[in-house]
C-alpha positions in Angstrom: 81.3 -20.3 37.5 81.4 -17.6 40.1 80.0 -18.2 43.6 76.4 -17.5 44.2 77.1 -14.6 46.5 78.9 -12.6 43.8 76.1 -13.3 41.3 73.6 -12.0 43.8 75.5 -8.8 44.2 75.5 -8.2 40.5 71.7 -8.8 40.3 71.2 -6.3 43.2 73.4 -3.7 41.5 71.5 -4.2 38.2 68.2 -3.8 39.9 69.3 -0.6 41.6 70.5 0.8 38.3 67.2 0.0 36.6 65.1 1.5 39.5 67.3 4.6 39.4 66.8 5.0 35.6 63.0 4.6 35.9 62.9 7.1 38.8 65.0 9.6 36.9 62.6 9.3 33.9 59.3 9.7 35.8 60.0 11.8 38.9 61.0 15.2 37.4 57.6 15.8 35.9 57.6 19.3 37.5 60.6 21.3 36.5 62.3 23.4 39.2 61.8 27.1 38.9 65.3 28.4 38.8 66.9 30.7 36.2 69.8 28.4 35.3 67.5 25.7 33.8 65.2 28.1 31.8 65.3 29.7 28.4 65.2 33.5 28.5 61.5 33.5 27.4 60.6 31.0 30.2 62.4 33.1 32.7 60.6 36.3 31.7 57.3 34.4 31.9 58.2 33.2 35.4 59.0 36.7 36.6 55.7 38.0 35.2 53.8 35.1 37.0 55.5 35.8 40.3 54.9 39.5 39.9 51.2 38.9 39.3 51.1 36.6 42.3 52.6 39.2 44.5 50.2 41.8 43.3 47.2 39.5 43.8 48.2 38.8 47.4 49.1 42.4 48.1 52.6 41.7 49.2 54.0 44.7 47.4 52.1 47.7 46.0 52.5 48.0 42.2 54.4 51.4 42.4 57.0 49.9 44.7 57.2 46.9 42.5 57.8 49.0 39.4 60.6 50.9 41.1 62.2 47.6 42.2 62.0 46.2 38.7 63.7 49.3 37.2 66.8 48.9 39.3 
């Protein structure tokens, strides 16, 4: 039978693994908005949403935005 200290270390490690698994399952509810993690359709939708947001807040006039999008 192993000493009590070694058994305690195993239980602590097991608890840490279980907590990490639960956190990995529940925490990423909101997906990051980067192109490497998206399908082409999702990326196009993201670009359109960001373009509409910029137009709504007046960050860039639509003519300048169209010229930037054609490059």
